[in-house]
N, C-alpha and C positions, 0 to 999 in steps of 0.2 A: 237147326231150328232157333236155335241161338243167333245166328247168324241175318236168319231173315227178323228175331225182334230186335236186333240190334238197329236194322234196316226201319222195321215200325215205330221203332222208340224215336228216330232222327228225324222222321215225319211229322211227329205228334210234335217233336220238340218245334218245329218248323213253322208249324203252323201260328204260332206264339210266340214269334222270334222275338219282339219286345219283351214278355213277360220271362220268357228262358233267361234272357240277355241277364234280368235285372236280379234274376233268382240265382245265374251262375255268379255273379257281382260277389257275393259274399265267400266262396268257394275260392275265387280268383284271388282275391285280397288275402286270404288266410293263407292260403299256398304260397302267397308272393312274400308273405311276410316269413315265413316259416324258409322258404328261401336265402331269402336276405340274412335271417339273424343267425343259419345254421354254417351261411358261404361264409356272414362275418367273423362269427365263433373259429371257424377253420381255418382262417387268414390271421387270427390274432394268436392263437396256438402256434402257428406255424413261425410268426414272426417274434415271439417271445423264445421260440424253440432256437431258430436263427442267432439271436443275440446271445441268448447263455452260450450255444454251441463257439460263436465266436470270440467269449472271456473263458472257455476251455473247463469241460467236468472236473477236468482233476486237479484244477487248481485251486488255491489261493490266494487271494491280492490282500495286501497291508501297505493303507496311504499314509501320511504322516497327514495332520492335521493339526494346523496352529495352536495353539490354546488359546482361549480367553485373557487380554493386560488386562489386571483391576486397572480402578484409577491411580489410585495410591503410586503404581508404578511409572508409570506414562508421563504423571508430573513431576516426579524427582528426577526422572532420569531422560535427558535432550540427548545423551550420545551413547547407544548401550549395544552389548550383543545380545539376541535374544536366539535361545538357544531350545529346540525343539525337534521333533518328529525321531524319525527310525535311524539306526545306528549302525555301524559294521559290527558291533557285538552282537545286536538283534538276528542279523543276519547267520554269523559266526553260531548261535546258540542253539538256532534253530538247523543248521547243517549238522553241528557233534550229537545234539539231543535225539534227533527224529530220524531213526533209520527209515522211516517209510517217505520222506521226503526225498526225491532223488536229484529237485533241483531248487536252488536258491538263488533267486537271480535280482541282484541288485539296479536301482533305477537311481540317478540322479538330475534334478531338472535344475535349468537356469535358464533364466528370461535375459533376452538379446534381442536387440536390434538386428534387420537384416537391409543390407544394402545393395541394391539393383541403379546403380546409377546415383541420380540423386533422390531415388523413391527409397521411402523407408519403411519397411513394416515388422509390425513388432512377432516375435517369435519365441515359442517355446524350447530351450534346445535339451533334446532329454538322452544322457549316457545311459546306453544299454549295450548289453552283452547280446552277442551274436545269435546267442539260443532264444534270446525274448522275441525275435520275430516267428519262430515254428512255435512259441511254446503259447503265443493269444493268436495264431492264425495270421498274422501279418504276411501277405502275399506281396512279394513284389510283382509289377506287371512288366515293367521295362528297367534293366539294366540287373544290380543285384542286390543283394542284403550285404551287412556286415560280415564280416570273415573272423576267425582266429588271427588270422596275420593282422589284421588294422588293429585288433585289439594288443596285441603284444607289441608292434610297433609305434603305437601311439600315433597312427596315421591321420591326418587331417583329408576324413574324408565324410560325406554326412548321406541318408536317406531320407526324401524330402515327401513331402504332400503335394501331389500334381495341381491342387489348387492352389499352392504358393506360387507356382510359376505363372499360373494364369493368373493371379492376382498381380505378381509383377510385369506383365506383359512380356516376358522371357520365351521367342518364337525361334531361338535355335535348339542345337541337340541338348538336351539335357545332360548326357554324359561329359559334356565339354565344358561344364560351366563351373567357376570357380565360385564360391558362395561368401561373400563375405559377413560374417558372422561377428557382430561387435567391432575390433581392429583386427581379426583374423581372417583367412580364407580356407573354404575346405572346398573339396571335388567333389561333385555331386555323383555316386556309384548306383543309384537304385531311384525307382518312382514307387509311391505307393500309391492307391486307387484315395482318391478324394474324402469315400461316405464309408471307410472301412468299419466304422464305428457309430451307431444308435444314439442320442440322447442318454440314454438310461448308462449304456456302458461307458461313456466316454465320464460320468462323474464315476462310474466305479475304477476306472483306470489315472482318472485322475488329469483330464487331459483336457485343456481349456477351448472354448467356444470361442473366443475372440484373438488366440494365439494359433499361429502356426506352427507343427510340431515338425521339429529338425531331429531324427534320429544320428548321434554321433557315438563313435565307440567310448563307452564307460571310463578306458583309462584317461582318453584324450581330455572329458570335461572334465575329471579331477584331475588333470596337471597343468591343464591351461586353463582354469577357469576358479578353480576351488571350491571352496564349500563354502565361503559367506558372499553374502548378496545383500545388497543397499536397498532399504525402501524408504523414499525423504517424503516426508506427511508434516505439513503446519509448520514448517519449518526446522523440523528436529529430523536429525540422520541416524535413521535406524538399523541395524545390521542386524542381519538373521544368519545362523548357522544349524543347517540341514545336513547333515552328513547322509543319509538317504530319503527321499522321498515318495519310494515303492518299492516294495521287496515282491514279488513273485514267485510261491512256491507252487513246485510242482509233487502232488503227490503219484505212487506208483501204480496203487487200482483204483478206480472209482470207487468198492468195499470202504477203502481204508481214509476215504477224504473227509467224512466228518468227524471222527475220532483224532484224525492228526489238527481238525480246526481246533479243536476244543484243549489242543495240548498246546497249539500255539497262540490261542487266546491266552492259555493260562501264564506262558513265558512273557506274552509281553503284558500282562500285568501286572507281572512279577515287577518287571524292569519300568514300566509306565507309569508311575501312580496320578502324573496327570491327566493321563488318556490323551495324547499328544497322538491319537493315531487310530484309525478305524480298519476292520475288518472283513472281508468280504469271501462270502464263498460260494461261488456260481451254482454247484449243487443243491443249495441249499435255497437259492433263489428258484431254481428248477421245482424242487418238490413246492413249494409257496404255491410257485404259478400252476404247477398241478392240481391243489386244491383249488384253488381260483378258478381254474378253468371248470371242474366237474358243479361247481355251484352255478357257473356259468351254462355249463352243457342242460343240466337240468332247470334254470328258469324259464330260457328260451323255447324250448319245448312248452311248457307252461301256457305263457303268453302266447304263442302263436296256436295253442289251443283252444285258447278263448276266443281268438278269431274265427279261427274253424267250427267253432260252436253255435256261435252266430250266424253263420252261414249255412252251416245246416239246418239250425232252426227256421231260418229262409226256405228249406227247400223242404222240411216236413211240411210248415205251413202251404207252400204253393202246390205239394203233390195232393193234401187233404182236399185242397178248393178242387183240382183238374177230376178226382174221383168223384167229386161232387156233382162236375157238370158231366161227366161223363158212365154218369151211371146206368142210362137205357144202353149203351155201347156195350158194357160191362153184362147185363142183361141177356143182350142177345147174343152174345158169345158164350153164356153161359147154357144158353137154350140150344143155341146150333153144337155142342158135346162138349165146349172147354169147360177142364175141369179146374177146382181152385189152385191146383199147382201151375195150371197153363196161367190162370189170373195173377197170381203171385210174382211169376217171374215175369210175364210182360211188365207188371210197373216197375218191379223192382231193377230189372234191366235198364228203364228208363230214367230211372234216379242216379244209376250207377255210371249211366252215359252221360245224365246233364253235369255228374262232378266228375268225370274224368276228363270232360273237353273242359269245364272249368278249372281244372289241374294243370291241362296243356298250355292252357292259356296264361295259369298264375305261375307257373315256373318261367315263360316268355317274356312277364311283367318281372318276375322275383330276378332273373340274370339281367334283366337292363338296370331294373333298380340297383343291382349288387356294384354294377361299374358306374352308373351315377354317384353312388354312395360315395364309392372309391376313389372320383374324381373330383368330389366336392370337399372331402374329407379328409382323404390322404390314408386312409387306412386302408390297410391292404384286407383283399378279400378272394378268396378261392371255391370257384364254384366247383364239387365235385358229382363225381357221376352217385358216388352214394346218396347224395343231397337231395341229385333229382329223383332217382329211385325211391326215395323217403318220402318226398313232397307227391309222388302220382300214387303209392300206396296209401297217404293220408286222406290223399281225395278219395281212392276207391271204397275206404275202411268206412270215413263220411256218409258216401252213398248207401252203402248198405246198412247203414247202423239209423239214417236217417228216412232210408225209404223203406225197411223192412215194415214197419208197423203202417203207414197208408197201404202198401201192397197186401198184407194179411186183411187189412178192411176194408180192401174190393171182395178181396176174394170170400169174404165168407157173407157178403151180401147173397141177400135170396131172390135168387131170379126172379119169379113172379113179381116180388116188387118192385124190383130194378126195371121190370119190362112196363109194367105198370106207371113210372114215372114221368112226367114232363121231364 
């Protein structure tokens, strides 16, 4: 019986194609908005989780930060050494004081020029330990990462970004390249992907967007480049001395990260009254993003629900008009034996069919809309089976909620009165 009702409802909707299409437009755009918003929200969620996962849930990252220099100091000193940032003592204090920290990785940065024949590129030479790559999920796709032997023997080897060789227009075997950094040559032993980190992660890790990173054994950087660097501005020669630009701490377990982070902040606050550092805890970022995501997931369905409400009101209005037009038909059906339940089922199935067809079209429009949105804005969108099921389920519920009143109104008509109406 219900199959026959669906066929009959499709015929009734086909008799007024334009009216049925215009009625379904509200449902189509409502479902499309649900699809687009849910897909965008899911894409944003996965993107955030991916970025935080790259930083490491068990990691605590401390970056050196240059404190503001007062005008009096700037005017009275034309040549001086500015000391700030992290120190070897900080790393030792964390290593000796906190048993929950299993790794304390020092990082020292040096800005140098890289030469390819007559071509010059600015690069940030990062002195790192071999564990740095594993701790921060840096995966070498060609060659190898730095090793313990490289560190012990202070070898002149390096790991570079693939983008560096592309900018230098180098077409040979990367592992046979001796890279000139400043006045020294370093053999390339491994390549990293171009975009291993996104913009927020670059800020956390202290990576300069304008400079290319070259990873060198920590001991080689300290012994060959030293701890001081020069900044020439307005005719003055300012030297800066930063022992460590970054300290990466890895905690034994996820449950101990927040407590360990509070202890590290207390240690840093004691030894750095100028606050020349910045601490980042990826786990805190994750919890904050989850709270934001919950609000996002609550607001989006409300916005989409408003669109569906407007579409449902349009369906309700058209169905009431359709019942008025088909009053005589209702009277004939009741006269030949149709019950009130049959009339209710007839018009309810017709309404649900209209909204479901609109929902299917809306899902297609929503998928196309998410693809266009991703292409235009660059946002990551993810269309999941759950989003499709949710959208179709909402269209069915909308049909039932806004079709029940017109269907019951048609079923409650008096047959004699209905037959006598022109």
